[in-house]
VOPANU-445919 format. One record per atom (N, C-alpha, C, O, CB): atom name; x, y, z. Coordinates in nm, 2 decimals, always signed. Glycine has a CB too. Layout:
// residues N
<"CA" <X Y Z>>
...
This chain:
// residues 103
<"N" <+25.19 +21.59 -0.99>>
<"CA" <+25.31 +21.62 -0.91>>
<"C" <+25.30 +21.53 -0.78>>
<"O" <+25.19 +21.51 -0.73>>
<"CB" <+25.31 +21.77 -0.86>>
<"N" <+25.41 +21.48 -0.74>>
<"CA" <+25.42 +21.38 -0.63>>
<"C" <+25.46 +21.43 -0.50>>
<"O" <+25.48 +21.36 -0.40>>
<"CB" <+25.51 +21.27 -0.67>>
<"N" <+25.47 +21.56 -0.49>>
<"CA" <+25.51 +21.62 -0.36>>
<"C" <+25.43 +21.59 -0.24>>
<"O" <+25.49 +21.57 -0.13>>
<"CB" <+25.52 +21.77 -0.37>>
<"N" <+25.30 +21.57 -0.25>>
<"CA" <+25.22 +21.54 -0.13>>
<"C" <+25.27 +21.41 -0.06>>
<"O" <+25.25 +21.40 +0.06>>
<"CB" <+25.08 +21.53 -0.16>>
<"N" <+25.33 +21.32 -0.13>>
<"CA" <+25.37 +21.19 -0.08>>
<"C" <+25.48 +21.21 +0.02>>
<"O" <+25.50 +21.13 +0.11>>
<"CB" <+25.41 +21.09 -0.19>>
<"N" <+25.56 +21.31 +0.00>>
<"CA" <+25.68 +21.34 +0.09>>
<"C" <+25.63 +21.36 +0.23>>
<"O" <+25.71 +21.32 +0.32>>
<"CB" <+25.76 +21.45 +0.04>>
<"N" <+25.52 +21.42 +0.25>>
<"CA" <+25.47 +21.44 +0.39>>
<"C" <+25.41 +21.32 +0.46>>
<"O" <+25.38 +21.33 +0.57>>
<"CB" <+25.37 +21.55 +0.38>>
<"N" <+25.40 +21.21 +0.39>>
<"CA" <+25.33 +21.09 +0.44>>
<"C" <+25.43 +21.00 +0.52>>
<"O" <+25.39 +20.91 +0.59>>
<"CB" <+25.27 +21.01 +0.33>>
<"N" <+25.56 +21.03 +0.51>>
<"CA" <+25.66 +20.95 +0.58>>
<"C" <+25.63 +20.93 +0.72>>
<"O" <+25.63 +20.82 +0.77>>
<"CB" <+25.80 +21.01 +0.56>>
<"N" <+25.60 +21.04 +0.80>>
<"CA" <+25.58 +21.03 +0.94>>
<"C" <+25.45 +20.95 +0.97>>
<"O" <+25.44 +20.88 +1.06>>
<"CB" <+25.57 +21.16 +1.00>>
<"N" <+25.35 +20.98 +0.88>>
<"CA" <+25.22 +20.91 +0.90>>
<"C" <+25.23 +20.76 +0.88>>
<"O" <+25.17 +20.68 +0.95>>
<"CB" <+25.11 +20.97 +0.81>>
<"N" <+25.31 +20.72 +0.78>>
<"CA" <+25.33 +20.58 +0.75>>
<"C" <+25.40 +20.51 +0.87>>
<"O" <+25.36 +20.41 +0.91>>
<"CB" <+25.42 +20.56 +0.62>>
<"N" <+25.50 +20.58 +0.93>>
<"CA" <+25.57 +20.53 +1.04>>
<"C" <+25.47 +20.51 +1.16>>
<"O" <+25.48 +20.41 +1.23>>
<"CB" <+25.69 +20.61 +1.08>>
<"N" <+25.39 +20.61 +1.18>>
<"CA" <+25.29 +20.60 +1.29>>
<"C" <+25.19 +20.49 +1.26>>
<"O" <+25.15 +20.43 +1.36>>
<"CB" <+25.22 +20.74 +1.31>>
<"N" <+25.15 +20.48 +1.14>>
<"CA" <+25.05 +20.38 +1.10>>
<"C" <+25.11 +20.24 +1.13>>
<"O" <+25.03 +20.14 +1.16>>
<"CB" <+25.00 +20.39 +0.96>>
<"N" <+25.24 +20.22 +1.11>>
<"CA" <+25.30 +20.09 +1.12>>
<"C" <+25.35 +20.07 +1.27>>
<"O" <+25.40 +19.97 +1.29>>
<"CB" <+25.42 +20.08 +1.03>>
<"N" <+25.33 +20.17 +1.35>>
<"CA" <+25.37 +20.15 +1.49>>
<"C" <+25.32 +20.03 +1.56>>
<"O" <+25.38 +19.97 +1.65>>
<"CB" <+25.34 +20.28 +1.57>>
<"N" <+25.19 +19.99 +1.53>>
<"CA" <+25.13 +19.87 +1.59>>
<"C" <+25.19 +19.75 +1.53>>
<"O" <+25.16 +19.64 +1.58>>
<"CB" <+24.99 +19.87 +1.56>>
<"N" <+25.27 +19.76 +1.43>>
<"CA" <+25.33 +19.64 +1.36>>
<"C" <+25.48 +19.63 +1.40>>
<"O" <+25.56 +19.59 +1.32>>
<"CB" <+25.32 +19.66 +1.21>>
<"N" <+25.51 +19.66 +1.53>>
<"CA" <+25.65 +19.66 +1.57>>
<"C" <+25.72 +19.53 +1.57>>
<"O" <+25.84 +19.52 +1.56>>
<"CB" <+25.66 +19.72 +1.71>>
<"N" <+25.64 +19.42 +1.58>>
<"CA" <+25.70 +19.29 +1.58>>
<"C" <+25.77 +19.26 +1.44>>
<"O" <+25.87 +19.19 +1.44>>
<"CB" <+25.59 +19.18 +1.60>>
<"N" <+25.72 +19.32 +1.34>>
<"CA" <+25.78 +19.31 +1.21>>
<"C" <+25.87 +19.43 +1.17>>
<"O" <+25.94 +19.42 +1.07>>
<"CB" <+25.68 +19.29 +1.10>>
<"N" <+25.87 +19.53 +1.25>>
<"CA" <+25.94 +19.65 +1.22>>
<"C" <+26.09 +19.62 +1.24>>
<"O" <+26.13 +19.55 +1.34>>
<"CB" <+25.90 +19.77 +1.31>>
<"N" <+26.17 +19.67 +1.15>>
<"CA" <+26.32 +19.64 +1.16>>
<"C" <+26.39 +19.77 +1.20>>
<"O" <+26.39 +19.86 +1.11>>
<"CB" <+26.37 +19.57 +1.03>>
<"N" <+26.44 +19.78 +1.32>>
<"CA" <+26.52 +19.89 +1.35>>
<"C" <+26.66 +19.84 +1.36>>
<"O" <+26.69 +19.73 +1.42>>
<"CB" <+26.47 +19.96 +1.48>>
<"N" <+26.76 +19.91 +1.31>>
<"CA" <+26.90 +19.87 +1.31>>
<"C" <+26.96 +19.90 +1.44>>
<"O" <+26.99 +20.02 +1.46>>
<"CB" <+26.97 +19.92 +1.19>>
<"N" <+26.99 +19.81 +1.52>>
<"CA" <+27.07 +19.84 +1.65>>
<"C" <+27.22 +19.86 +1.61>>
<"O" <+27.25 +19.86 +1.49>>
<"CB" <+27.06 +19.72 +1.75>>
<"N" <+27.30 +19.89 +1.71>>
<"CA" <+27.44 +19.91 +1.68>>
<"C" <+27.50 +19.79 +1.62>>
<"O" <+27.50 +19.68 +1.68>>
<"CB" <+27.51 +19.95 +1.82>>
<"N" <+27.54 +19.80 +1.50>>
<"CA" <+27.59 +19.68 +1.42>>
<"C" <+27.71 +19.62 +1.49>>
<"O" <+27.73 +19.50 +1.47>>
<"CB" <+27.62 +19.72 +1.28>>
<"N" <+27.79 +19.70 +1.56>>
<"CA" <+27.91 +19.64 +1.62>>
<"C" <+27.88 +19.54 +1.73>>
<"O" <+27.97 +19.46 +1.77>>
<"CB" <+28.00 +19.75 +1.67>>
<"N" <+27.76 +19.55 +1.78>>
<"CA" <+27.72 +19.46 +1.89>>
<"C" <+27.64 +19.34 +1.84>>
<"O" <+27.62 +19.25 +1.92>>
<"CB" <+27.64 +19.54 +1.99>>
<"N" <+27.60 +19.34 +1.72>>
<"CA" <+27.52 +19.23 +1.67>>
<"C" <+27.61 +19.11 +1.64>>
<"O" <+27.72 +19.12 +1.58>>
<"CB" <+27.45 +19.27 +1.54>>
<"N" <+27.57 +18.99 +1.68>>
<"CA" <+27.64 +18.87 +1.64>>
<"C" <+27.61 +18.84 +1.49>>
<"O" <+27.52 +18.90 +1.43>>
<"CB" <+27.59 +18.74 +1.72>>
<"N" <+27.69 +18.76 +1.43>>
<"CA" <+27.66 +18.73 +1.29>>
<"C" <+27.52 +18.67 +1.27>>
<"O" <+27.45 +18.71 +1.18>>
<"CB" <+27.77 +18.62 +1.24>>
<"N" <+27.48 +18.58 +1.36>>
<"CA" <+27.35 +18.52 +1.35>>
<"C" <+27.24 +18.62 +1.36>>
<"O" <+27.14 +18.62 +1.28>>
<"CB" <+27.33 +18.41 +1.45>>
<"N" <+27.25 +18.72 +1.45>>
<"CA" <+27.15 +18.82 +1.47>>
<"C" <+27.14 +18.91 +1.35>>
<"O" <+27.03 +18.95 +1.31>>
<"CB" <+27.17 +18.90 +1.60>>
<"N" <+27.26 +18.95 +1.30>>
<"CA" <+27.26 +19.04 +1.18>>
<"C" <+27.20 +18.96 +1.06>>
<"O" <+27.13 +19.03 +0.98>>
<"CB" <+27.41 +19.08 +1.14>>
<"N" <+27.23 +18.84 +1.04>>
<"CA" <+27.17 +18.76 +0.93>>
<"C" <+27.02 +18.75 +0.95>>
<"O" <+26.94 +18.76 +0.85>>
<"CB" <+27.23 +18.62 +0.93>>
<"N" <+26.97 +18.73 +1.07>>
<"CA" <+26.82 +18.72 +1.09>>
<"C" <+26.76 +18.85 +1.06>>
<"O" <+26.65 +18.85 +0.99>>
<"CB" <+26.79 +18.69 +1.24>>
<"N" <+26.82 +18.96 +1.10>>
<"CA" <+26.76 +19.09 +1.07>>
<"C" <+26.76 +19.12 +0.92>>
<"O" <+26.67 +19.18 +0.87>>
<"CB" <+26.85 +19.20 +1.14>>
<"N" <+26.87 +19.08 +0.85>>
<"CA" <+26.88 +19.09 +0.71>>
<"C" <+26.77 +19.01 +0.64>>
<"O" <+26.70 +19.06 +0.55>>
<"CB" <+27.01 +19.05 +0.66>>
<"N" <+26.75 +18.89 +0.68>>
<"CA" <+26.64 +18.80 +0.63>>
<"C" <+26.50 +18.86 +0.65>>
<"O" <+26.42 +18.86 +0.56>>
<"CB" <+26.65 +18.66 +0.69>>
<"N" <+26.48 +18.93 +0.76>>
<"CA" <+26.35 +18.99 +0.79>>
<"C" <+26.33 +19.11 +0.70>>
<"O" <+26.22 +19.13 +0.65>>
<"CB" <+26.35 +19.04 +0.94>>
<"N" <+26.43 +19.19 +0.67>>
<"CA" <+26.42 +19.30 +0.58>>
<"C" <+26.39 +19.25 +0.44>>
<"O" <+26.31 +19.30 +0.37>>
<"CB" <+26.55 +19.38 +0.58>>
<"N" <+26.46 +19.14 +0.40>>
<"CA" <+26.44 +19.09 +0.26>>
<"C" <+26.29 +19.04 +0.25>>
<"O" <+26.23 +19.07 +0.15>>
<"CB" <+26.54 +18.97 +0.23>>
<"N" <+26.24 +18.97 +0.35>>
<"CA" <+26.10 +18.93 +0.35>>
<"C" <+26.01 +19.04 +0.33>>
<"O" <+25.91 +19.04 +0.26>>
<"CB" <+26.07 +18.85 +0.47>>
<"N" <+26.03 +19.15 +0.41>>
<"CA" <+25.94 +19.27 +0.40>>
<"C" <+25.95 +19.33 +0.27>>
<"O" <+25.84 +19.37 +0.21>>
<"CB" <+25.98 +19.37 +0.51>>
<"N" <+26.07 +19.35 +0.21>>
<"CA" <+26.08 +19.41 +0.08>>
<"C" <+26.02 +19.32 -0.03>>
<"O" <+25.95 +19.37 -0.12>>
<"CB" <+26.23 +19.44 +0.05>>
<"N" <+26.04 +19.19 -0.02>>
<"CA" <+25.98 +19.10 -0.12>>
<"C" <+25.83 +19.10 -0.11>>
<"O" <+25.76 +19.06 -0.21>>
<"CB" <+26.04 +18.96 -0.10>>
<"N" <+25.77 +19.13 +0.00>>
<"CA" <+25.63 +19.12 +0.02>>
<"C" <+25.56 +19.23 -0.07>>
<"O" <+25.44 +19.21 -0.11>>
<"CB" <+25.58 +19.14 +0.16>>
<"N" <+25.63 +19.34 -0.10>>
<"CA" <+25.57 +19.44 -0.18>>
<"C" <+25.47 +19.53 -0.11>>
<"O" <+25.41 +19.62 -0.17>>
<"CB" <+25.50 +19.38 -0.30>>
<"N" <+25.45 +19.51 +0.02>>
<"CA" <+25.36 +19.59 +0.10>>
<"C" <+25.42 +19.70 +0.17>>
<"O" <+25.35 +19.77 +0.26>>
<"CB" <+25.29 +19.50 +0.20>>
<"N" <+25.55 +19.73 +0.14>>
<"CA" <+25.61 +19.84 +0.22>>
<"C" <+25.61 +19.97 +0.13>>
<"O" <+25.65 +19.96 +0.01>>
<"CB" <+25.76 +19.80 +0.25>>
<"N" <+25.57 +20.08 +0.19>>
<"CA" <+25.57 +20.21 +0.11>>
<"C" <+25.71 +20.24 +0.06>>
<"O" <+25.81 +20.19 +0.12>>
<"CB" <+25.52 +20.32 +0.20>>
<"N" <+25.72 +20.32 -0.04>>
<"CA" <+25.85 +20.35 -0.11>>
<"C" <+25.95 +20.41 -0.01>>
<"O" <+26.07 +20.36 -0.01>>
<"CB" <+25.82 +20.45 -0.22>>
<"N" <+25.92 +20.51 +0.07>>
<"CA" <+26.02 +20.57 +0.16>>
<"C" <+26.07 +20.47 +0.26>>
<"O" <+26.19 +20.46 +0.29>>
<"CB" <+25.96 +20.69 +0.23>>
<"N" <+25.98 +20.38 +0.31>>
<"CA" <+26.02 +20.28 +0.40>>
<"C" <+26.11 +20.18 +0.33>>
<"O" <+26.20 +20.12 +0.39>>
<"CB" <+25.90 +20.22 +0.47>>
<"N" <+26.07 +20.14 +0.21>>
<"CA" <+26.15 +20.05 +0.13>>
<"C" <+26.30 +20.10 +0.11>>
<"O" <+26.39 +20.02 +0.13>>
<"CB" <+26.09 +20.02 -0.01>>
<"N" <+26.31 +20.23 +0.09>>
<"CA" <+26.44 +20.28 +0.07>>
<"C" <+26.52 +20.27 +0.20>>
<"O" <+26.64 +20.24 +0.20>>
<"CB" <+26.44 +20.43 +0.02>>
<"N" <+26.46 +20.31 +0.31>>
<"CA" <+26.52 +20.30 +0.44>>
<"C" <+26.56 +20.15 +0.47>>
<"O" <+26.67 +20.12 +0.52>>
<"CB" <+26.43 +20.35 +0.55>>
<"N" <+26.47 +20.06 +0.45>>
<"CA" <+26.50 +19.92 +0.47>>
<"C" <+26.61 +19.87 +0.39>>
<"O" <+26.70 +19.79 +0.43>>
<"CB" <+26.37 +19.83 +0.45>>
<"N" <+26.61 +19.91 +0.26>>
<"CA" <+26.72 +19.87 +0.17>>
<"C" <+26.86 +19.92 +0.23>>
<"O" <+26.95 +19.84 +0.23>>
<"CB" <+26.70 +19.93 +0.03>>
<"N" <+26.86 +20.04 +0.28>>
<"CA" <+26.99 +20.10 +0.33>>
<"C" <+27.03 +20.02 +0.46>>
<"O" <+27.15 +19.98 +0.47>>
<"CB" <+26.97 +20.25 +0.37>>
<"N" <+26.93 +19.98 +0.54>>
<"CA" <+26.96 +19.90 +0.66>>
<"C" <+27.01 +19.76 +0.62>>
<"O" <+27.10 +19.71 +0.68>>
<"CB" <+26.83 +19.89 +0.75>>
<"N" <+26.94 +19.71 +0.52>>
<"CA" <+26.98 +19.58 +0.47>>
<"C" <+27.13 +19.57 +0.41>>
<"O" <+27.20 +19.48 +0.43>>
<"CB" <+26.89 +19.53 +0.36>>
<"N" <+27.16 +19.68 +0.35>>
<"CA" <+27.30 +19.69 +0.29>>
<"C" <+27.40 +19.70 +0.40>>
<"O" <+27.51 +19.63 +0.40>>
<"CB" <+27.31 +19.81 +0.20>>
<"N" <+27.37 +19.77 +0.51>>
<"CA" <+27.46 +19.78 +0.62>>
<"C" <+27.47 +19.64 +0.69>>
<"O" <+27.58 +19.60 +0.73>>
<"CB" <+27.41 +19.88 +0.73>>
<"N" <+27.36 +19.57 +0.70>>
<"CA" <+27.37 +19.44 +0.76>>
<"C" <+27.44 +19.34 +0.67>>
<"O" <+27.52 +19.25 +0.72>>
<"CB" <+27.22 +19.39 +0.79>>
<"N" <+27.42 +19.35 +0.54>>
<"CA" <+27.50 +19.26 +0.45>>
<"C" <+27.65 +19.29 +0.46>>
<"O" <+27.72 +19.19 +0.47>>
<"CB" <+27.45 +19.29 +0.30>>
<"N" <+27.69 +19.41 +0.47>>
<"CA" <+27.83 +19.44 +0.49>>
<"C" <+27.88 +19.38 +0.62>>
<"O" <+27.99 +19.33 +0.63>>
<"CB" <+27.85 +19.60 +0.49>>
<"N" <+27.80 +19.40 +0.73>>
<"CA" <+27.84 +19.34 +0.86>>
<"C" <+27.86 +19.19 +0.85>>
<"O" <+27.96 +19.14 +0.90>>
<"CB" <+27.73 +19.38 +0.96>>
<"N" <+27.77 +19.12 +0.79>>
<"CA" <+27.78 +18.98 +0.77>>
<"C" <+27.90 +18.94 +0.69>>
<"O" <+27.97 +18.85 +0.72>>
<"CB" <+27.65 +18.92 +0.71>>
<"N" <+27.92 +19.01 +0.58>>
<"CA" <+28.04 +18.98 +0.49>>
<"C" <+28.17 +19.00 +0.57>>
<"O" <+28.26 +18.93 +0.55>>
<"CB" <+28.03 +19.07 +0.36>>
<"N" <+28.17 +19.11 +0.64>>
<"CA" <+28.29 +19.14 +0.72>>
<"C" <+28.32 +19.03 +0.83>>
<"O" <+28.43 +18.99 +0.84>>
<"CB" <+28.28 +19.28 +0.79>>
<"N" <+28.21 +18.99 +0.89>>
<"CA" <+28.23 +18.88 +0.99>>
<"C" <+28.27 +18.75 +0.93>>
<"O" <+28.36 +18.68 +0.99>>
<"CB" <+28.09 +18.86 +1.07>>
<"N" <+28.22 +18.72 +0.81>>
<"CA" <+28.26 +18.60 +0.74>>
<"C" <+28.41 +18.61 +0.70>>
<"O" <+28.48 +18.51 +0.71>>
<"CB" <+28.17 +18.57 +0.62>>
<"N" <+28.45 +18.72 +0.65>>
<"CA" <+28.58 +18.74 +0.61>>
<"C" <+28.68 +18.73 +0.73>>
<"O" <+28.79 +18.67 +0.71>>
<"CB" <+28.60 +18.88 +0.54>>
<"N" <+28.64 +18.78 +0.84>>
<"CA" <+28.72 +18.77 +0.96>>
<"C" <+28.73 +18.62 +1.01>>
<"O" <+28.84 +18.58 +1.05>>
<"CB" <+28.67 +18.86 +1.07>>
<"N" <+28.62 +18.55 +1.00>>
<"CA" <+28.62 +18.41 +1.03>>
<"C" <+28.71 +18.33 +0.94>>
<"O" <+28.79 +18.24 +0.99>>
<"CB" <+28.48 +18.35 +1.03>>
<"N" <+28.70 +18.36 +0.81>>
<"CA" <+28.79 +18.29 +0.71>>
<"C" <+28.94 +18.31 +0.74>>
<"O" <+29.02 +18.22 +0.73>>
<"CB" <+28.75 +18.33 +0.57>>
<"N" <+28.97 +18.44 +0.78>>
<"CA" <+29.11 +18.47 +0.81>>
<"C" <+29.16 +18.39 +0.93>>
<"O" <+29.28 +18.37 +0.94>>
<"CB" <+29.12 +18.62 +0.83>>
<"N" <+29.07 +18.36 +1.02>>
<"CA" <+29.12 +18.28 +1.14>>
<"C" <+29.13 +18.13 +1.11>>
<"O" <+29.20 +18.07 +1.19>>
<"CB" <+29.02 +18.31 +1.25>>
<"N" <+29.07 +18.09 +1.01>>
<"CA" <+29.07 +17.94 +0.98>>
<"C" <+29.21 +17.91 +0.92>>
<"O" <+29.25 +17.98 +0.82>>
<"CB" <+28.96 +17.90 +0.89>>
<"N" <+29.28 +17.81 +0.97>>
<"CA" <+29.40 +17.77 +0.91>>
<"C" <+29.39 +17.63 +0.85>>
<"O" <+29.32 +17.54 +0.90>>
<"CB" <+29.51 +17.76 +1.02>>
<"N" <+29.44 +17.62 +0.73>>
<"CA" <+29.44 +17.49 +0.66>>
<"C" <+29.57 +17.41 +0.70>>
<"O" <+29.68 +17.46 +0.68>>
<"CB" <+29.44 +17.51 +0.50>>
<"N" <+29.54 +17.30 +0.76>>
<"CA" <+29.65 +17.21 +0.81>>
<"C" <+29.72 +17.14 +0.69>>
<"O" <+29.65 +17.09 +0.60>>
<"CB" <+29.61 +17.11 +0.91>>
<"N" <+29.85 +17.14 +0.69>>
<"CA" <+29.92 +17.06 +0.58>>
<"C" <+29.98 +16.94 +0.65>>
<"O" <+30.02 +16.94 +0.76>>
<"CB" <+30.03 +17.15 +0.52>>
<"N" <+29.97 +16.83 +0.58>>
<"CA" <+30.02 +16.70 +0.63>>
<"C" <+30.12 +16.64 +0.53>>
<"O" <+30.12 +16.67 +0.41>>
<"CB" <+29.91 +16.60 +0.65>>
<"N" <+30.21 +16.56 +0.59>>
<"CA" <+30.31 +16.50 +0.50>>
<"C" <+30.26 +16.36 +0.45>>
<"O" <+30.14 +16.33 +0.48>>
<"CB" <+30.45 +16.47 +0.58>>
<"N" <+30.34 +16.29 +0.38>>
<"CA" <+30.29 +16.16 +0.32>>
<"C" <+30.25 +16.06 +0.43>>
<"O" <+30.16 +15.97 +0.40>>
<"CB" <+30.41 +16.10 +0.24>>
<"N" <+30.30 +16.07 +0.55>>
<"CA" <+30.26 +15.98 +0.66>>
<"C" <+30.13 +16.03 +0.73>>
<"O" <+30.08 +15.96 +0.83>>
<"CB" <+30.37 +15.96 +0.76>>
<"N" <+30.08 +16.14 +0.70>>
<"CA" <+29.96 +16.20 +0.76>>
<"C" <+29.99 +16.29 +0.88>>
<"O" <+29.90 +16.33 +0.96>>
<"CB" <+29.87 +16.09 +0.80>>
<"N" <+30.12 +16.31 +0.91>>
<"CA" <+30.16 +16.40 +1.02>>
<"C" <+30.14 +16.54 +0.98>>
<"O" <+30.18 +16.59 +0.87>>
<"CB" <+30.30 +16.37 +1.07>>
<"N" <+30.09 +16.62 +1.08>>
<"CA" <+30.07 +16.76 +1.05>>
<"C" <+30.21 +16.83 +1.05>>
<"O" <+30.29 +16.81 +1.14>>
<"CB" <+29.98 +16.83 +1.17>>
<"N" <+30.23 +16.90 +0.94>>
<"CA" <+30.36 +16.97 +0.92>>
<"C" <+30.35 +17.12 +0.93>>
<"O" <+30.45 +17.19 +0.94>>
<"CB" <+30.42 +16.93 +0.79>>
<"N" <+30.23 +17.17 +0.93>>
<"CA" <+30.22 +17.32 +0.95>>
<"C" <+30.08 +17.36 +0.91>>
<"O" <+29.99 +17.28 +0.89>>
<"CB" <+30.32 +17.39 +0.85>>
<"N" <+30.06 +17.49 +0.91>>
<"CA" <+29.93 +17.54 +0.87>>
<"C" <+29.95 +17.67 +0.79>>
<"O" <+30.05 +17.74 +0.80>>
<"CB" <+29.85 +17.58 +1.00>>
<"N" <+29.86 +17.69 +0.70>>
<"CA" <+29.86 +17.81 +0.62>>
<"C" <+29.73 +17.88 +0.62>>
<"O" <+29.63 +17.82 +0.65>>
<"CB" <+29.90 +17.77 +0.47>>
<"N" <+29.73 +18.01 +0.59>>
<"CA" <+29.60 +18.08 +0.60>>
<"C" <+29.50 +18.02 +0.50>>
<"O" <+29.53 +17.97 +0.40>>
<"CB" <+29.62 +18.23 +0.57>>
<"N" <+29.37 +18.04 +0.54>>
<"CA" <+29.26 +18.00 +0.46>>
<"C" <+29.27 +18.06 +0.32>>
<"O" <+29.30 +18.18 +0.31>>
<"CB" <+29.12 +18.03 +0.52>>
<"N" <+29.25 +17.98 +0.22>>
<"CA" <+29.25 +18.03 +0.08>>
<"C" <+29.39 +18.06 +0.02>>
<"O" <+29.40 +18.12 -0.08>>
<"CB" <+29.17 +18.15 +0.07>>
<"N" <+29.50 +18.01 +0.09>>
<"CA" <+29.63 +18.04 +0.04>>
<"C" <+29.68 +17.93 -0.05>>
<"O" <+29.80 +17.91 -0.06>>
<"CB" <+29.73 +18.06 +0.16>>
<"N" <+29.59 +17.87 -0.12>>
<"CA" <+29.64 +17.76 -0.22>>
<"C" <+29.71 +17.81 -0.33>>
<"O" <+29.76 +17.73 -0.42>>
<"CB" <+29.52 +17.69 -0.27>>
């Protein structure tokens, strides 16, 4: 039976408290820049790929990573929406702009 492992969650967090430089806590996502969110996501991926993270912490990290991935995707989508593709005539003069991806 695996029930005793459920009580280790707090102990694992306490054991890793000295490892705060690598600990990933999710700040308010609405205040993170795209670059900061991407860095945090990359750090989570490195930790998960290392295989050294306990199961409960892995699940928590995965959830944080998914939120960061959504944040990054939303920010990219918003940036793409702001980009306008310029249209030019045969002489090279700008004749207008259309939304990104409106081909």
